[in-house]
HTML snippet that shows the backbone in 3Dmol.js (N, CA, C, O; Angstrom):
<script src="https://3Dmol.org/build/3Dmol-min.js"></script>
<div id="view" style="width:600px;height:400px;position:relative"></div>
<script>
const pdb = `
ATOM      1  N   MET A   1     -26.743  35.304   9.762  1.00  0.00           N
ATOM      2  CA  MET A   1     -25.954  36.192  10.594  1.00  0.00           C
ATOM      3  C   MET A   1     -26.734  37.471  10.878  1.00  0.00           C
ATOM      4  O   MET A   1     -26.647  38.026  11.974  1.00  0.00           O
ATOM      5  N   ASN A   2     -27.489  37.932   9.897  1.00  0.00           N
ATOM      6  CA  ASN A   2     -28.252  39.166  10.058  1.00  0.00           C
ATOM      7  C   ASN A   2     -29.319  38.999  11.130  1.00  0.00           C
ATOM      8  O   ASN A   2     -29.593  39.936  11.880  1.00  0.00           O
ATOM      9  N   LYS A   3     -29.926  37.812  11.212  1.00  0.00           N
ATOM     10  CA  LYS A   3     -30.950  37.554  12.217  1.00  0.00           C
ATOM     11  C   LYS A   3     -30.347  37.586  13.618  1.00  0.00           C
ATOM     12  O   LYS A   3     -30.963  38.096  14.554  1.00  0.00           O
ATOM     13  N   VAL A   4     -29.157  37.047  13.755  1.00  0.00           N
ATOM     14  CA  VAL A   4     -28.485  37.031  15.052  1.00  0.00           C
ATOM     15  C   VAL A   4     -28.155  38.456  15.480  1.00  0.00           C
ATOM     16  O   VAL A   4     -28.370  38.828  16.634  1.00  0.00           O
ATOM     17  N   PHE A   5     -27.638  39.243  14.558  1.00  0.00           N
ATOM     18  CA  PHE A   5     -27.303  40.639  14.867  1.00  0.00           C
ATOM     19  C   PHE A   5     -28.552  41.418  15.246  1.00  0.00           C
ATOM     20  O   PHE A   5     -28.529  42.199  16.197  1.00  0.00           O
ATOM     21  N   SER A   6     -29.646  41.215  14.511  1.00  0.00           N
ATOM     22  CA  SER A   6     -30.895  41.907  14.820  1.00  0.00           C
ATOM     23  C   SER A   6     -31.400  41.513  16.200  1.00  0.00           C
ATOM     24  O   SER A   6     -31.855  42.366  16.962  1.00  0.00           O
ATOM     25  N   PHE A   7     -31.323  40.232  16.523  1.00  0.00           N
ATOM     26  CA  PHE A   7     -31.762  39.764  17.831  1.00  0.00           C
ATOM     27  C   PHE A   7     -30.925  40.391  18.934  1.00  0.00           C
ATOM     28  O   PHE A   7     -31.469  40.888  19.920  1.00  0.00           O
ATOM     29  N   LEU A   8     -29.599  40.373  18.774  1.00  0.00           N
ATOM     30  CA  LEU A   8     -28.719  40.940  19.787  1.00  0.00           C
ATOM     31  C   LEU A   8     -28.929  42.446  19.938  1.00  0.00           C
ATOM     32  O   LEU A   8     -28.905  42.966  21.053  1.00  0.00           O
ATOM     33  N   ALA A   9     -29.132  43.140  18.831  1.00  0.00           N
ATOM     34  CA  ALA A   9     -29.383  44.580  18.898  1.00  0.00           C
ATOM     35  C   ALA A   9     -30.695  44.858  19.630  1.00  0.00           C
ATOM     36  O   ALA A   9     -30.768  45.786  20.435  1.00  0.00           O
ATOM     37  N   GLY A  10     -31.717  44.074  19.360  1.00  0.00           N
ATOM     38  CA  GLY A  10     -32.994  44.231  20.042  1.00  0.00           C
ATOM     39  C   GLY A  10     -32.881  43.920  21.521  1.00  0.00           C
ATOM     40  O   GLY A  10     -33.477  44.603  22.353  1.00  0.00           O
ATOM     41  N   MET A  11     -32.119  42.892  21.849  1.00  0.00           N
ATOM     42  CA  MET A  11     -31.939  42.521  23.246  1.00  0.00           C
ATOM     43  C   MET A  11     -31.194  43.619  24.004  1.00  0.00           C
ATOM     44  O   MET A  11     -31.567  43.963  25.126  1.00  0.00           O
ATOM     45  N   MET A  12     -30.160  44.158  23.404  1.00  0.00           N
ATOM     46  CA  MET A  12     -29.398  45.231  24.050  1.00  0.00           C
ATOM     47  C   MET A  12     -30.246  46.486  24.201  1.00  0.00           C
ATOM     48  O   MET A  12     -30.182  47.158  25.231  1.00  0.00           O
ATOM     49  N   SER A  13     -31.033  46.806  23.192  1.00  0.00           N
ATOM     50  CA  SER A  13     -31.910  47.978  23.262  1.00  0.00           C
ATOM     51  C   SER A  13     -32.942  47.804  24.372  1.00  0.00           C
ATOM     52  O   SER A  13     -33.203  48.738  25.131  1.00  0.00           O
ATOM     53  N   GLY A  14     -33.519  46.635  24.469  1.00  0.00           N
ATOM     54  CA  GLY A  14     -34.496  46.358  25.514  1.00  0.00           C
ATOM     55  C   GLY A  14     -33.882  46.434  26.899  1.00  0.00           C
ATOM     56  O   GLY A  14     -34.502  46.952  27.828  1.00  0.00           O
ATOM     57  N   ALA A  15     -32.680  45.926  27.042  1.00  0.00           N
ATOM     58  CA  ALA A  15     -31.993  45.990  28.328  1.00  0.00           C
ATOM     59  C   ALA A  15     -31.698  47.431  28.717  1.00  0.00           C
ATOM     60  O   ALA A  15     -31.845  47.808  29.880  1.00  0.00           O
ATOM     61  N   LEU A  16     -31.285  48.227  27.755  1.00  0.00           N
ATOM     62  CA  LEU A  16     -30.992  49.638  28.016  1.00  0.00           C
ATOM     63  C   LEU A  16     -32.254  50.392  28.421  1.00  0.00           C
ATOM     64  O   LEU A  16     -32.232  51.159  29.383  1.00  0.00           O
ATOM     65  N   VAL A  17     -33.342  50.183  27.706  1.00  0.00           N
ATOM     66  CA  VAL A  17     -34.609  50.841  28.030  1.00  0.00           C
ATOM     67  C   VAL A  17     -35.078  50.403  29.413  1.00  0.00           C
ATOM     68  O   VAL A  17     -35.546  51.231  30.195  1.00  0.00           O
ATOM     69  N   GLY A  18     -34.961  49.118  29.725  1.00  0.00           N
ATOM     70  CA  GLY A  18     -35.359  48.614  31.032  1.00  0.00           C
ATOM     71  C   GLY A  18     -34.524  49.208  32.155  1.00  0.00           C
ATOM     72  O   GLY A  18     -35.051  49.553  33.212  1.00  0.00           O
ATOM     73  N   ALA A  19     -33.224  49.326  31.926  1.00  0.00           N
ATOM     74  CA  ALA A  19     -32.347  49.905  32.946  1.00  0.00           C
ATOM     75  C   ALA A  19     -32.679  51.371  33.196  1.00  0.00           C
ATOM     76  O   ALA A  19     -32.725  51.814  34.344  1.00  0.00           O
ATOM     77  N   VAL A  20     -32.907  52.115  32.136  1.00  0.00           N
ATOM     78  CA  VAL A  20     -33.251  53.532  32.287  1.00  0.00           C
ATOM     79  C   VAL A  20     -34.592  53.684  32.996  1.00  0.00           C
ATOM     80  O   VAL A  20     -34.735  54.533  33.876  1.00  0.00           O
ATOM     81  N   ALA A  21     -35.570  52.872  32.621  1.00  0.00           N
ATOM     82  CA  ALA A  21     -36.885  52.942  33.259  1.00  0.00           C
ATOM     83  C   ALA A  21     -36.780  52.608  34.743  1.00  0.00           C
ATOM     84  O   ALA A  21     -37.422  53.251  35.574  1.00  0.00           O
ATOM     85  N   THR A  22     -35.981  51.618  35.071  1.00  0.00           N
ATOM     86  CA  THR A  22     -35.797  51.247  36.468  1.00  0.00           C
ATOM     87  C   THR A  22     -35.169  52.381  37.255  1.00  0.00           C
ATOM     88  O   THR A  22     -35.597  52.682  38.369  1.00  0.00           O
ATOM     89  N   LEU A  23     -34.161  53.005  36.683  1.00  0.00           N
ATOM     90  CA  LEU A  23     -33.504  54.113  37.376  1.00  0.00           C
ATOM     91  C   LEU A  23     -34.432  55.310  37.558  1.00  0.00           C
ATOM     92  O   LEU A  23     -34.358  56.005  38.571  1.00  0.00           O
ATOM     93  N   LEU A  24     -35.297  55.550  36.587  1.00  0.00           N
ATOM     94  CA  LEU A  24     -36.200  56.698  36.681  1.00  0.00           C
ATOM     95  C   LEU A  24     -37.323  56.471  37.687  1.00  0.00           C
ATOM     96  O   LEU A  24     -37.754  57.421  38.341  1.00  0.00           O
ATOM     97  N   TRP A  25     -37.806  55.247  37.827  1.00  0.00           N
ATOM     98  CA  TRP A  25     -38.967  54.985  38.670  1.00  0.00           C
ATOM     99  C   TRP A  25     -38.637  54.287  39.981  1.00  0.00           C
ATOM    100  O   TRP A  25     -39.537  53.834  40.689  1.00  0.00           O
ATOM    101  N   THR A  26     -37.368  54.199  40.303  1.00  0.00           N
ATOM    102  CA  THR A  26     -36.996  53.525  41.536  1.00  0.00           C
ATOM    103  C   THR A  26     -37.305  54.406  42.749  1.00  0.00           C
ATOM    104  O   THR A  26     -37.110  55.621  42.699  1.00  0.00           O
ATOM    105  N   PRO A  27     -37.786  53.798  43.839  1.00  0.00           N
ATOM    106  CA  PRO A  27     -38.101  54.595  45.017  1.00  0.00           C
ATOM    107  C   PRO A  27     -36.882  54.904  45.889  1.00  0.00           C
ATOM    108  O   PRO A  27     -36.980  55.723  46.803  1.00  0.00           O
ATOM    109  N   ALA A  28     -35.751  54.277  45.631  1.00  0.00           N
ATOM    110  CA  ALA A  28     -34.560  54.477  46.453  1.00  0.00           C
ATOM    111  C   ALA A  28     -33.808  55.732  46.009  1.00  0.00           C
ATOM    112  O   ALA A  28     -33.934  56.186  44.871  1.00  0.00           O
ATOM    113  N   SER A  29     -33.032  56.270  46.931  1.00  0.00           N
ATOM    114  CA  SER A  29     -32.210  57.426  46.575  1.00  0.00           C
ATOM    115  C   SER A  29     -31.032  56.962  45.727  1.00  0.00           C
ATOM    116  O   SER A  29     -30.748  55.768  45.636  1.00  0.00           O
ATOM    117  N   GLY A  30     -30.360  57.911  45.116  1.00  0.00           N
ATOM    118  CA  GLY A  30     -29.226  57.582  44.250  1.00  0.00           C
ATOM    119  C   GLY A  30     -28.117  56.866  44.991  1.00  0.00           C
ATOM    120  O   GLY A  30     -27.534  55.915  44.472  1.00  0.00           O
ATOM    121  N   THR A  31     -27.823  57.315  46.197  1.00  0.00           N
ATOM    122  CA  THR A  31     -26.756  56.698  46.988  1.00  0.00           C
ATOM    123  C   THR A  31     -27.119  55.268  47.369  1.00  0.00           C
ATOM    124  O   THR A  31     -26.287  54.365  47.282  1.00  0.00           O
ATOM    125  N   ASP A  32     -28.380  55.065  47.796  1.00  0.00           N
ATOM    126  CA  ASP A  32     -28.830  53.714  48.146  1.00  0.00           C
ATOM    127  C   ASP A  32     -28.807  52.804  46.933  1.00  0.00           C
ATOM    128  O   ASP A  32     -28.401  51.646  47.026  1.00  0.00           O
ATOM    129  N   LEU A  33     -29.238  53.323  45.804  1.00  0.00           N
ATOM    130  CA  LEU A  33     -29.265  52.542  44.576  1.00  0.00           C
ATOM    131  C   LEU A  33     -27.851  52.153  44.151  1.00  0.00           C
ATOM    132  O   LEU A  33     -27.607  51.014  43.753  1.00  0.00           O
ATOM    133  N   GLN A  34     -26.925  53.102  44.237  1.00  0.00           N
ATOM    134  CA  GLN A  34     -25.539  52.811  43.876  1.00  0.00           C
ATOM    135  C   GLN A  34     -24.957  51.737  44.786  1.00  0.00           C
ATOM    136  O   GLN A  34     -24.272  50.830  44.313  1.00  0.00           O
ATOM    137  N   ALA A  35     -25.220  51.829  46.076  1.00  0.00           N
ATOM    138  CA  ALA A  35     -24.707  50.835  47.023  1.00  0.00           C
ATOM    139  C   ALA A  35     -25.295  49.462  46.715  1.00  0.00           C
ATOM    140  O   ALA A  35     -24.586  48.456  46.761  1.00  0.00           O
ATOM    141  N   ASP A  36     -26.584  49.417  46.404  1.00  0.00           N
ATOM    142  CA  ASP A  36     -27.230  48.150  46.080  1.00  0.00           C
ATOM    143  C   ASP A  36     -26.656  47.549  44.803  1.00  0.00           C
ATOM    144  O   ASP A  36     -26.382  46.350  44.748  1.00  0.00           O
ATOM    145  N   VAL A  37     -26.474  48.371  43.786  1.00  0.00           N
ATOM    146  CA  VAL A  37     -25.916  47.888  42.520  1.00  0.00           C
ATOM    147  C   VAL A  37     -24.493  47.371  42.729  1.00  0.00           C
ATOM    148  O   VAL A  37     -24.133  46.313  42.214  1.00  0.00           O
ATOM    149  N   LEU A  38     -23.688  48.115  43.482  1.00  0.00           N
ATOM    150  CA  LEU A  38     -22.313  47.664  43.734  1.00  0.00           C
ATOM    151  C   LEU A  38     -22.292  46.358  44.519  1.00  0.00           C
ATOM    152  O   LEU A  38     -21.463  45.490  44.248  1.00  0.00           O
ATOM    153  N   ALA A  39     -23.190  46.205  45.486  1.00  0.00           N
ATOM    154  CA  ALA A  39     -23.250  44.960  46.254  1.00  0.00           C
ATOM    155  C   ALA A  39     -23.639  43.794  45.356  1.00  0.00           C
ATOM    156  O   ALA A  39     -23.086  42.702  45.482  1.00  0.00           O
ATOM    157  N   ARG A  40     -24.584  44.020  44.454  1.00  0.00           N
ATOM    158  CA  ARG A  40     -24.996  42.952  43.541  1.00  0.00           C
ATOM    159  C   ARG A  40     -23.877  42.593  42.569  1.00  0.00           C
ATOM    160  O   ARG A  40     -23.684  41.421  42.242  1.00  0.00           O
ATOM    161  N   ILE A  41     -23.150  43.590  42.114  1.00  0.00           N
ATOM    162  CA  ILE A  41     -22.026  43.330  41.209  1.00  0.00           C
ATOM    163  C   ILE A  41     -20.953  42.523  41.920  1.00  0.00           C
ATOM    164  O   ILE A  41     -20.423  41.566  41.356  1.00  0.00           O
ATOM    165  N   GLU A  42     -20.628  42.895  43.147  1.00  0.00           N
ATOM    166  CA  GLU A  42     -19.622  42.159  43.914  1.00  0.00           C
ATOM    167  C   GLU A  42     -20.067  40.714  44.161  1.00  0.00           C
ATOM    168  O   GLU A  42     -19.257  39.792  44.070  1.00  0.00           O
ATOM    169  N   ALA A  43     -21.352  40.516  44.475  1.00  0.00           N
ATOM    170  CA  ALA A  43     -21.869  39.157  44.682  1.00  0.00           C
ATOM    171  C   ALA A  43     -21.776  38.346  43.395  1.00  0.00           C
ATOM    172  O   ALA A  43     -21.401  37.175  43.426  1.00  0.00           O
ATOM    173  N   ALA A  44     -22.112  38.953  42.276  1.00  0.00           N
ATOM    174  CA  ALA A  44     -22.035  38.257  40.989  1.00  0.00           C
ATOM    175  C   ALA A  44     -20.588  37.913  40.651  1.00  0.00           C
ATOM    176  O   ALA A  44     -20.309  36.825  40.146  1.00  0.00           O
ATOM    177  N   LYS A  45     -19.666  38.835  40.928  1.00  0.00           N
ATOM    178  CA  LYS A  45     -18.249  38.558  40.679  1.00  0.00           C
ATOM    179  C   LYS A  45     -17.751  37.409  41.541  1.00  0.00           C
ATOM    180  O   LYS A  45     -16.984  36.568  41.072  1.00  0.00           O
ATOM    181  N   ALA A  46     -18.181  37.365  42.797  1.00  0.00           N
ATOM    182  CA  ALA A  46     -17.762  36.289  43.696  1.00  0.00           C
ATOM    183  C   ALA A  46     -18.316  34.947  43.213  1.00  0.00           C
ATOM    184  O   ALA A  46     -17.608  33.940  43.234  1.00  0.00           O
ATOM    185  N   GLU A  47     -19.570  34.930  42.781  1.00  0.00           N
ATOM    186  CA  GLU A  47     -20.162  33.700  42.261  1.00  0.00           C
ATOM    187  C   GLU A  47     -19.445  33.243  41.000  1.00  0.00           C
ATOM    188  O   GLU A  47     -19.173  32.055  40.829  1.00  0.00           O
ATOM    189  N   PHE A  48     -19.136  34.196  40.112  1.00  0.00           N
ATOM    190  CA  PHE A  48     -18.423  33.857  38.878  1.00  0.00           C
ATOM    191  C   PHE A  48     -17.042  33.288  39.192  1.00  0.00           C
ATOM    192  O   PHE A  48     -16.624  32.290  38.604  1.00  0.00           O
ATOM    193  N   LYS A  49     -16.339  33.928  40.120  1.00  0.00           N
ATOM    194  CA  LYS A  49     -14.993  33.469  40.473  1.00  0.00           C
ATOM    195  C   LYS A  49     -15.043  32.062  41.047  1.00  0.00           C
ATOM    196  O   LYS A  49     -14.207  31.226  40.703  1.00  0.00           O
ATOM    197  N   GLN A  50     -16.012  31.788  41.920  1.00  0.00           N
ATOM    198  CA  GLN A  50     -16.141  30.463  42.510  1.00  0.00           C
ATOM    199  C   GLN A  50     -16.457  29.419  41.437  1.00  0.00           C
ATOM    200  O   GLN A  50     -15.856  28.345  41.418  1.00  0.00           O
ATOM    201  N   ALA A  51     -17.394  29.735  40.550  1.00  0.00           N
ATOM    202  CA  ALA A  51     -17.754  28.791  39.484  1.00  0.00           C
ATOM    203  C   ALA A  51     -16.561  28.553  38.563  1.00  0.00           C
ATOM    204  O   ALA A  51     -16.315  27.423  38.143  1.00  0.00           O
ATOM    205  N   PHE A  52     -15.823  29.611  38.250  1.00  0.00           N
ATOM    206  CA  PHE A  52     -14.644  29.479  37.390  1.00  0.00           C
ATOM    207  C   PHE A  52     -13.600  28.574  38.033  1.00  0.00           C
ATOM    208  O   PHE A  52     -13.051  27.687  37.381  1.00  0.00           O
ATOM    209  N   GLU A  53     -13.329  28.806  39.326  1.00  0.00           N
ATOM    210  CA  GLU A  53     -12.319  28.008  40.007  1.00  0.00           C
ATOM    211  C   GLU A  53     -12.728  26.538  40.095  1.00  0.00           C
ATOM    212  O   GLU A  53     -11.889  25.654  39.921  1.00  0.00           O
ATOM    213  N   GLU A  54     -14.006  26.268  40.364  1.00  0.00           N
ATOM    214  CA  GLU A  54     -14.487  24.893  40.432  1.00  0.00           C
ATOM    215  C   GLU A  54     -14.368  24.211  39.068  1.00  0.00           C
ATOM    216  O   GLU A  54     -13.926  23.066  38.977  1.00  0.00           O
ATOM    217  N   THR A  55     -14.762  24.916  38.020  1.00  0.00           N
ATOM    218  CA  THR A  55     -14.684  24.355  36.671  1.00  0.00           C
ATOM    219  C   THR A  55     -13.239  24.146  36.258  1.00  0.00           C
ATOM    220  O   THR A  55     -12.902  23.121  35.666  1.00  0.00           O
ATOM    221  N   TYR A  56     -12.381  25.112  36.565  1.00  0.00           N
ATOM    222  CA  TYR A  56     -10.970  25.013  36.214  1.00  0.00           C
ATOM    223  C   TYR A  56     -10.331  23.805  36.902  1.00  0.00           C
ATOM    224  O   TYR A  56      -9.590  23.047  36.276  1.00  0.00           O
ATOM    225  N   THR A  57     -10.620  23.633  38.186  1.00  0.00           N
ATOM    226  CA  THR A  57     -10.056  22.519  38.937  1.00  0.00           C
ATOM    227  C   THR A  57     -10.542  21.187  38.368  1.00  0.00           C
ATOM    228  O   THR A  57      -9.758  20.250  38.218  1.00  0.00           O
ATOM    229  N   ALA A  58     -11.830  21.107  38.054  1.00  0.00           N
ATOM    230  CA  ALA A  58     -12.375  19.869  37.498  1.00  0.00           C
ATOM    231  C   ALA A  58     -11.754  19.567  36.140  1.00  0.00           C
ATOM    232  O   ALA A  58     -11.388  18.422  35.873  1.00  0.00           O
ATOM    233  N   LYS A  59     -11.630  20.556  35.294  1.00  0.00           N
ATOM    234  CA  LYS A  59     -11.055  20.334  33.961  1.00  0.00           C
ATOM    235  C   LYS A  59      -9.569  20.020  34.046  1.00  0.00           C
ATOM    236  O   LYS A  59      -9.051  19.229  33.258  1.00  0.00           O
ATOM    237  N   GLU A  60      -8.888  20.635  34.993  1.00  0.00           N
ATOM    238  CA  GLU A  60      -7.471  20.348  35.171  1.00  0.00           C
ATOM    239  C   GLU A  60      -7.274  18.894  35.597  1.00  0.00           C
ATOM    240  O   GLU A  60      -6.369  18.219  35.106  1.00  0.00           O
ATOM    241  N   ALA A  61      -8.124  18.410  36.515  1.00  0.00           N
ATOM    242  CA  ALA A  61      -8.053  17.014  36.955  1.00  0.00           C
ATOM    243  C   ALA A  61      -8.387  16.077  35.792  1.00  0.00           C
ATOM    244  O   ALA A  61      -7.748  15.038  35.623  1.00  0.00           O
ATOM    245  N   GLU A  62      -9.380  16.445  35.001  1.00  0.00           N
ATOM    246  CA  GLU A  62      -9.754  15.635  33.841  1.00  0.00           C
ATOM    247  C   GLU A  62      -8.612  15.573  32.833  1.00  0.00           C
ATOM    248  O   GLU A  62      -8.354  14.521  32.248  1.00  0.00           O
ATOM    249  N   PHE A  63      -7.935  16.686  32.631  1.00  0.00           N
ATOM    250  CA  PHE A  63      -6.801  16.731  31.714  1.00  0.00           C
ATOM    251  C   PHE A  63      -5.664  15.843  32.216  1.00  0.00           C
ATOM    252  O   PHE A  63      -5.033  15.127  31.438  1.00  0.00           O
ATOM    253  N   GLU A  64      -5.411  15.897  33.515  1.00  0.00           N
ATOM    254  CA  GLU A  64      -4.356  15.056  34.083  1.00  0.00           C
ATOM    255  C   GLU A  64      -4.691  13.575  33.909  1.00  0.00           C
ATOM    256  O   GLU A  64      -3.807  12.769  33.620  1.00  0.00           O
ATOM    257  N   GLN A  65      -5.964  13.216  34.086  1.00  0.00           N
ATOM    258  CA  GLN A  65      -6.369  11.830  33.886  1.00  0.00           C
ATOM    259  C   GLN A  65      -6.164  11.411  32.437  1.00  0.00           C
ATOM    260  O   GLN A  65      -5.728  10.291  32.169  1.00  0.00           O
ATOM    261  N   LEU A  66      -6.472  12.297  31.510  1.00  0.00           N
ATOM    262  CA  LEU A  66      -6.263  11.977  30.098  1.00  0.00           C
ATOM    263  C   LEU A  66      -4.783  11.801  29.779  1.00  0.00           C
ATOM    264  O   LEU A  66      -4.408  10.925  29.001  1.00  0.00           O
ATOM    265  N   LYS A  67      -3.945  12.640  30.386  1.00  0.00           N
ATOM    266  CA  LYS A  67      -2.507  12.520  30.167  1.00  0.00           C
ATOM    267  C   LYS A  67      -2.001  11.193  30.734  1.00  0.00           C
ATOM    268  O   LYS A  67      -1.184  10.522  30.103  1.00  0.00           O
ATOM    269  N   GLU A  68      -2.472  10.819  31.900  1.00  0.00           N
ATOM    270  CA  GLU A  68      -2.048   9.557  32.518  1.00  0.00           C
ATOM    271  C   GLU A  68      -2.532   8.374  31.681  1.00  0.00           C
ATOM    272  O   GLU A  68      -1.813   7.385  31.537  1.00  0.00           O
ATOM    273  N   GLY A  69      -3.730   8.463  31.134  1.00  0.00           N
ATOM    274  CA  GLY A  69      -4.266   7.385  30.322  1.00  0.00           C
ATOM    275  C   GLY A  69      -3.508   7.225  29.023  1.00  0.00           C
ATOM    276  O   GLY A  69      -3.426   6.119  28.490  1.00  0.00           O
ATOM    277  N   GLY A  70      -2.960   8.293  28.509  1.00  0.00           N
ATOM    278  CA  GLY A  70      -2.211   8.239  27.244  1.00  0.00           C
ATOM    279  C   GLY A  70      -0.815   7.673  27.407  1.00  0.00           C
ATOM    280  O   GLY A  70      -0.208   7.251  26.422  1.00  0.00           O
ATOM    281  N   LYS A  71      -0.289   7.651  28.624  1.00  0.00           N
ATOM    282  CA  LYS A  71       1.076   7.170  28.856  1.00  0.00           C
ATOM    283  C   LYS A  71       1.151   5.657  28.942  1.00  0.00           C
ATOM    284  O   LYS A  71       2.231   5.084  28.797  1.00  0.00           O
ATOM    285  N   LYS A  72       0.025   5.003  29.176  1.00  0.00           N
ATOM    286  CA  LYS A  72       0.039   3.537  29.354  1.00  0.00           C
ATOM    287  C   LYS A  72       0.272   2.790  28.089  1.00  0.00           C
ATOM    288  O   LYS A  72       0.308   1.560  28.097  1.00  0.00           O
TER     289      LYS A  72
END
`;
const viewer = $3Dmol.createViewer("view");
viewer.addModel(pdb, "pdb");
viewer.setStyle({}, {cartoon: {color: "spectrum"}});
viewer.zoomTo();
viewer.render();
</script>
């Protein structure tokens, strides 16, 4: 468990350092950067929602098939 925690702490620290470095050395203005980040977040949310709905529908159909198979 300690190894997992150490790995996750290192990964989070690296991500934080990378994010700060990117913000400090980016050539875009703050407003442009904020708009770009928000657009990427919205795109990621849309992709997640689509994947969730597809998976949910597939699992729901699979569950219904299992229920029908159990009634015979």
